[in-house]
C-alpha positions as a Markdown table, in Angstrom:
| # | Residue | x | y | z |
|---|---|---|---|---|
| 1 | Met | -14.3 | -38.1 | 75.5 |
| 2 | Gln | -13.5 | -40.7 | 72.9 |
| 3 | Asn | -16.4 | -39.3 | 70.8 |
| 4 | Asn | -14.9 | -35.8 | 71.0 |
| 5 | Ser | -11.6 | -37.1 | 69.9 |
| 6 | Asp | -13.1 | -39.0 | 67.0 |
| 7 | Asn | -15.1 | -35.9 | 66.0 |
| 8 | Leu | -12.0 | -33.8 | 66.1 |
| 9 | Thr | -10.1 | -36.3 | 64.0 |
| 10 | Thr | -12.9 | -36.4 | 61.5 |
| 11 | Leu | -13.0 | -32.6 | 61.3 |
| 12 | Leu | -9.3 | -32.5 | 60.7 |
| 13 | Leu | -9.5 | -35.1 | 58.0 |
| 14 | Val | -12.4 | -33.3 | 56.3 |
| 15 | Thr | -10.7 | -29.9 | 56.6 |
| 16 | Thr | -7.5 | -31.4 | 55.2 |
| 17 | Phe | -9.4 | -33.0 | 52.4 |
| 18 | Leu | -11.2 | -29.7 | 51.6 |
| 19 | Ile | -7.9 | -27.8 | 51.7 |
| 20 | Leu | -6.2 | -30.3 | 49.4 |
| 21 | Leu | -9.3 | -30.2 | 47.1 |
| 22 | Met | -9.2 | -26.4 | 47.1 |
| 23 | Ala | -5.4 | -26.5 | 46.4 |
| 24 | Gly | -5.9 | -29.0 | 43.6 |
| 25 | Phe | -8.7 | -26.8 | 42.2 |
| 26 | Ile | -6.6 | -23.7 | 42.3 |
| 27 | Leu | -3.6 | -25.6 | 40.7 |
| 28 | Thr | -5.9 | -26.9 | 38.0 |
| 29 | Ile | -7.2 | -23.4 | 37.3 |
| 30 | Leu | -3.6 | -22.0 | 37.2 |
| 31 | Phe | -2.5 | -24.8 | 34.9 |
| 32 | Leu | -5.4 | -24.2 | 32.5 |
| 33 | Tyr | -4.9 | -20.5 | 32.7 |
| 34 | Arg | -1.2 | -20.9 | 32.0 |
| 35 | Lys | -1.9 | -23.3 | 29.1 |
| 36 | Lys | -4.4 | -20.9 | 27.7 |
| 37 | Gln | -1.9 | -18.1 | 28.1 |
| 38 | Ile | 0.8 | -20.1 | 26.2 |
| 39 | Ala | -1.7 | -21.0 | 23.5 |
| 40 | Tyr | -2.7 | -17.3 | 23.2 |
| 41 | Gln | 1.0 | -16.2 | 23.0 |
| 42 | Glu | 1.6 | -18.9 | 20.3 |
| 43 | Lys | -1.3 | -17.6 | 18.4 |
| 44 | Leu | 0.0 | -14.0 | 18.6 |
| 45 | Asp | 3.5 | -15.2 | 17.5 |
| 46 | Lys | 1.9 | -17.0 | 14.5 |
| 47 | Ile | -0.1 | -13.9 | 13.6 |
| 48 | Gln | 3.1 | -11.7 | 13.9 |
| 49 | Ala | 5.0 | -14.2 | 11.8 |
| 50 | Asp | 2.3 | -14.3 | 9.2 |
| 51 | Tyr | 2.2 | -10.5 | 9.2 |
| 52 | Glu | 5.9 | -10.2 | 8.8 |
| 53 | Arg | 5.9 | -12.9 | 6.0 |
| 54 | Asn | 3.1 | -11.1 | 4.1 |
| 55 | Leu | 4.8 | -7.8 | 4.6 |
| 56 | Met | 8.1 | -9.1 | 3.2 |
| 57 | Lys | 6.2 | -10.7 | 0.3 |
| 58 | Ser | 4.5 | -7.4 | -0.4 |
| 59 | Lys | 7.8 | -5.5 | -0.2 |
| 60 | Leu | 9.3 | -7.9 | -2.7 |
| 61 | Glu | 6.3 | -7.5 | -5.0 |
| 62 | Met | 6.5 | -3.7 | -4.6 |
| 63 | Gln | 10.2 | -3.8 | -5.4 |
| 64 | Glu | 9.5 | -5.8 | -8.5 |
| 65 | Leu | 6.8 | -3.5 | -9.6 |
| 66 | Thr | 9.0 | -0.5 | -8.9 |
| 67 | Phe | 11.8 | -1.9 | -11.1 |
| 68 | Gln | 9.2 | -2.5 | -13.9 |
| 69 | Asn | 7.9 | 1.1 | -13.6 |
| 70 | Ile | 11.5 | 2.5 | -13.6 |
| 71 | Ser | 12.3 | 0.5 | -16.6 |
| 72 | Arg | 9.2 | 1.6 | -18.4 |
| 73 | Glu | 9.6 | 5.2 | -17.6 |
| 74 | Ile | 13.3 | 5.2 | -18.7 |
| 75 | His | 12.5 | 3.4 | -21.9 |
| 76 | Asp | 9.4 | 5.4 | -22.9 |
| 77 | Asn | 10.4 | 8.9 | -21.8 |
| 78 | Ile | 13.9 | 9.5 | -20.7 |
| 79 | Ser | 15.6 | 7.2 | -23.3 |
| 80 | Leu | 13.7 | 8.8 | -26.1 |
| 81 | Ser | 14.6 | 12.3 | -24.9 |
| 82 | Leu | 18.2 | 11.5 | -24.6 |
| 83 | Thr | 18.3 | 9.7 | -28.0 |
| 84 | Leu | 16.8 | 12.8 | -29.6 |
| 85 | Ala | 19.3 | 15.1 | -27.8 |
| 86 | Lys | 22.1 | 12.9 | -29.0 |
| 87 | Leu | 20.8 | 12.9 | -32.6 |
| 88 | Asn | 20.6 | 16.7 | -32.5 |
| 89 | Leu | 24.2 | 17.0 | -31.3 |
| 90 | Asn | 25.5 | 14.5 | -33.8 |
| 91 | Thr | 23.9 | 16.3 | -36.7 |
| 92 | Leu | 24.9 | 19.8 | -35.9 |
| 93 | Glu | 25.8 | 21.8 | -39.0 |
| 94 | Trp | 28.5 | 24.0 | -37.8 |
| 95 | Lys | 28.5 | 26.0 | -41.1 |
| 96 | Asp | 24.8 | 26.9 | -40.5 |
| 97 | Arg | 24.8 | 28.8 | -37.2 |
| 98 | Glu | 21.0 | 29.3 | -37.1 |
| 99 | Lys | 20.2 | 25.6 | -37.5 |
| 100 | Ser | 22.9 | 24.7 | -35.0 |
| 101 | Glu | 21.4 | 27.0 | -32.4 |
| 102 | Ile | 18.0 | 25.6 | -33.0 |
| 103 | Lys | 19.3 | 22.0 | -32.5 |
| 104 | Leu | 21.4 | 23.1 | -29.4 |
| 105 | Asn | 18.3 | 24.7 | -27.8 |
| 106 | Ser | 16.2 | 21.6 | -28.6 |
| 107 | Ser | 18.9 | 19.4 | -27.0 |
| 108 | Ile | 19.0 | 21.6 | -23.9 |
| 109 | Glu | 15.2 | 21.3 | -23.6 |
| 110 | Leu | 15.3 | 17.6 | -24.0 |
| 111 | Leu | 18.1 | 17.2 | -21.4 |
| 112 | Gly | 16.1 | 19.4 | -19.0 |
| 113 | Lys | 13.0 | 17.2 | -19.6 |
| 114 | Ser | 15.0 | 14.1 | -18.9 |
| 115 | Ile | 16.3 | 15.6 | -15.6 |
| 116 | His | 12.8 | 16.6 | -14.6 |
| 117 | Asp | 11.5 | 13.1 | -15.4 |
| 118 | Leu | 14.2 | 11.5 | -13.4 |
| 119 | Ser | 13.4 | 13.8 | -10.5 |
| 120 | Asp | 9.7 | 12.8 | -10.7 |
| 121 | Ile | 10.6 | 9.1 | -10.6 |
| 122 | Ser | 12.9 | 9.7 | -7.6 |
| 123 | Lys | 10.1 | 11.5 | -5.8 |
| 124 | Gly | 7.6 | 8.8 | -6.5 |
| 125 | Leu | 10.0 | 6.1 | -5.2 |
| 126 | Asn | 11.3 | 7.9 | -2.1 |
| 127 | Ser | 9.6 | 6.5 | 1.0 |
| 128 | Asp | 11.1 | 9.4 | 3.1 |
| 129 | Val | 8.4 | 11.6 | 1.7 |
| 130 | Ile | 5.9 | 9.6 | 3.7 |
| 131 | Ile | 8.0 | 9.8 | 6.9 |
| 132 | Gln | 8.7 | 13.5 | 6.5 |
| 133 | Asn | 5.3 | 14.8 | 5.3 |
| 134 | Gly | 2.7 | 12.0 | 5.8 |
| 135 | Leu | 0.3 | 10.3 | 3.5 |
| 136 | Ile | -1.8 | 13.3 | 2.5 |
| 137 | Lys | 1.1 | 15.4 | 1.4 |
| 138 | Ala | 2.7 | 12.5 | -0.5 |
| 139 | Val | -0.6 | 11.9 | -2.3 |
| 140 | Glu | -1.1 | 15.5 | -3.1 |
| 141 | Asp | 2.4 | 15.6 | -4.7 |
| 142 | Glu | 1.6 | 12.4 | -6.6 |
| 143 | Val | -1.6 | 14.0 | -7.9 |
| 144 | Ala | 0.3 | 17.1 | -9.0 |
| 145 | Arg | 2.7 | 14.8 | -10.9 |
| 146 | Ile | -0.1 | 13.0 | -12.7 |
| 147 | Arg | -1.8 | 16.3 | -13.5 |
| 148 | Gln | 1.4 | 17.6 | -15.1 |
| 149 | Thr | 1.5 | 14.7 | -17.5 |
| 150 | Gly | -1.9 | 15.8 | -19.0 |
| 151 | Val | -2.9 | 12.2 | -19.5 |
| 152 | Phe | -6.3 | 12.8 | -17.8 |
| 153 | Asn | -8.0 | 15.3 | -15.5 |
| 154 | Leu | -7.7 | 14.2 | -11.8 |
| 155 | Asn | -9.7 | 15.5 | -8.9 |
| 156 | Phe | -8.7 | 14.8 | -5.3 |
| 157 | Ala | -10.7 | 15.5 | -2.1 |
| 158 | Val | -10.3 | 14.7 | 1.6 |
| 159 | Val | -13.4 | 14.4 | 3.9 |
| 160 | Gly | -13.2 | 14.3 | 7.6 |
| 161 | Asp | -10.3 | 14.8 | 10.0 |
| 162 | Pro | -7.2 | 13.0 | 8.8 |
| 163 | Val | -5.9 | 10.3 | 11.1 |
| 164 | Tyr | -2.2 | 9.6 | 10.8 |
| 165 | Met | -1.1 | 6.0 | 10.8 |
| 166 | Asp | 2.5 | 4.7 | 11.3 |
| 167 | Ala | 4.8 | 5.3 | 8.4 |
| 168 | Gln | 4.9 | 1.7 | 7.2 |
| 169 | Lys | 1.2 | 1.5 | 6.9 |
| 170 | Glu | 1.0 | 4.9 | 5.1 |
| 171 | Leu | 3.7 | 3.7 | 2.7 |
| 172 | Ile | 1.7 | 0.6 | 1.8 |
| 173 | Val | -1.4 | 2.8 | 1.2 |
| 174 | Phe | 0.6 | 5.1 | -1.0 |
| 175 | Arg | 1.9 | 2.2 | -3.1 |
| 176 | Ile | -1.7 | 0.9 | -3.5 |
| 177 | Ile | -2.7 | 4.4 | -4.8 |
| 178 | Gln | 0.3 | 4.5 | -7.2 |
| 179 | Glu | -0.6 | 1.0 | -8.5 |
| 180 | Ser | -4.3 | 2.1 | -9.0 |
| 181 | Phe | -3.3 | 5.1 | -11.1 |
| 182 | Asn | -0.7 | 3.1 | -12.9 |
| 183 | Asn | -3.5 | 0.8 | -14.0 |
| 184 | Ile | -5.6 | 3.7 | -15.1 |
| 185 | Ile | -2.8 | 5.2 | -17.2 |
| 186 | Lys | -2.0 | 1.8 | -18.8 |
| 187 | His | -5.4 | 0.3 | -19.4 |
| 188 | Ala | -8.4 | 2.7 | -18.8 |
| 189 | Lys | -8.0 | 5.3 | -21.6 |
| 190 | Ala | -9.8 | 7.6 | -19.3 |
| 191 | Ser | -10.2 | 11.4 | -19.7 |
| 192 | Leu | -11.3 | 12.0 | -16.0 |
| 193 | Ala | -10.4 | 10.3 | -12.7 |
| 194 | Glu | -11.1 | 11.2 | -9.1 |
| 195 | Met | -9.9 | 10.1 | -5.7 |
| 196 | Asn | -11.6 | 10.7 | -2.4 |
| 197 | Phe | -10.3 | 10.1 | 1.2 |
| 198 | His | -13.0 | 9.7 | 3.8 |
| 199 | Phe | -11.9 | 9.6 | 7.4 |
| 200 | Asn | -14.2 | 8.5 | 10.2 |
| 201 | Asn | -13.6 | 7.4 | 13.8 |
| 202 | His | -12.4 | 3.9 | 12.9 |
| 203 | Glu | -11.5 | 3.6 | 9.2 |
| 204 | Leu | -10.2 | 5.3 | 6.1 |
| 205 | Tyr | -12.3 | 4.9 | 2.9 |
| 206 | Ile | -10.5 | 5.5 | -0.3 |
| 207 | Thr | -12.4 | 5.6 | -3.6 |
| 208 | Ile | -10.6 | 5.9 | -6.9 |
| 209 | Gly | -12.7 | 6.1 | -10.0 |
| 210 | Asp | -12.3 | 6.8 | -13.7 |
| 211 | Asn | -14.5 | 7.2 | -16.8 |
| 212 | Gly | -12.4 | 4.8 | -18.9 |
| 213 | Lys | -13.4 | 1.8 | -20.9 |
| 214 | Gly | -13.9 | -0.4 | -17.8 |
| 215 | Phe | -13.4 | -4.2 | -17.7 |
| 216 | Asp | -14.7 | -7.5 | -16.5 |
| 217 | Pro | -12.7 | -8.4 | -13.4 |
| 218 | Asp | -13.2 | -12.1 | -14.1 |
| 219 | Lys | -11.8 | -11.7 | -17.6 |
| 220 | Ala | -8.9 | -9.2 | -16.8 |
| 221 | Thr | -5.7 | -9.5 | -18.7 |
| 222 | Ser | -2.8 | -11.1 | -16.9 |
| 223 | Glu | -1.0 | -7.8 | -16.5 |
| 224 | Arg | -4.1 | -6.1 | -15.1 |
| 225 | Arg | -4.8 | -9.1 | -12.9 |
| 226 | Ala | -1.2 | -8.9 | -11.5 |
| 227 | Gly | -1.8 | -5.3 | -10.6 |
| 228 | Leu | -5.0 | -6.1 | -8.9 |
| 229 | Lys | -3.4 | -9.0 | -7.0 |
| 230 | Asn | -0.6 | -6.7 | -5.8 |
| 231 | Met | -3.2 | -4.3 | -4.4 |
| 232 | Glu | -5.2 | -7.1 | -2.8 |
| 233 | Thr | -2.0 | -8.5 | -1.1 |
| 234 | Arg | -1.2 | -5.1 | 0.3 |
| 235 | Ile | -4.7 | -4.3 | 1.5 |
| 236 | Lys | -4.7 | -7.7 | 3.4 |
| 237 | Ile | -1.5 | -6.7 | 5.2 |
| 238 | Leu | -3.4 | -3.6 | 6.5 |
| 239 | Glu | -6.3 | -5.9 | 7.5 |
| 240 | Gly | -8.5 | -4.0 | 5.1 |
| 241 | Ser | -10.7 | -4.8 | 2.2 |
| 242 | Met | -10.9 | -3.9 | -1.5 |
| 243 | His | -13.9 | -3.8 | -3.8 |
| 244 | Ile | -14.0 | -3.5 | -7.6 |
| 245 | Asn | -16.9 | -2.0 | -9.4 |
| 246 | Ser | -16.4 | -2.1 | -13.2 |
| 247 | Arg | -18.3 | -2.8 | -16.4 |
| 248 | Ala | -17.1 | -2.6 | -20.0 |
| 249 | Gly | -17.6 | 0.9 | -21.3 |
| 250 | Arg | -18.7 | 2.3 | -17.9 |
| 251 | Gly | -15.4 | 3.0 | -16.2 |
| 252 | Thr | -14.0 | 1.6 | -13.0 |
| 253 | Thr | -14.3 | 2.4 | -9.3 |
| 254 | Leu | -12.1 | 0.9 | -6.6 |
| 255 | Leu | -13.1 | 1.1 | -2.9 |
| 256 | Phe | -10.5 | 0.5 | -0.2 |
| 257 | Thr | -11.4 | 0.2 | 3.5 |
| 258 | Ile | -8.5 | 0.6 | 5.8 |
| 259 | Pro | -8.9 | 0.3 | 9.6 |
| 260 | Phe | -6.8 | 2.5 | 11.9 |
């Protein structure tokens, strides 16, 4: 009888020990899981904070570049047209009706050109175009604007089924494209350029090439280097990549890979 009692006591002690051990094991697992979950959430918060910080930095850089572009456009095109229009109006010869009409018509044309140029600048800066029409339509309008200038011939093609990203991402892609063509206009002295969009299941490939004078990326001017840095910063925000293929006298090709 005593043996049975001792055996029962031993069994209870062993069972209690095993239960406590199992409970401790479960609590340890839960603790480690919770710790891992907290670490994972902290990592996500850090990634989100870094993303927002880089996005804000890119926005500030884009604003600065935008202001520079506006200033350049107004100075180089609109200011000249308005100055010529003012000169025509200030030198009207009222006694010579024929010459006065010629100058008036010229002034009207110059003012019309200035209004058209301002409209083009406004369209190029308006992010609502992306929200309302999407990236492809915005790029097509930008291509049409560039073609109208006659600076160089520009071909544009889309391969695959377009995949629409959120408006913020598409706006960043659009600004990258604008910066690319801004560099071609300012530096390349090209007569022909082309841009291709290639959509697949996971990524968008954008190639932008020209037949201009090319350059050595390691020896780029500070202005060109700033433009390239702007594009690199933006493409990193999209978690994509950028590759430059250029040699002096052989044009330049930019390849952007953007994951969906």
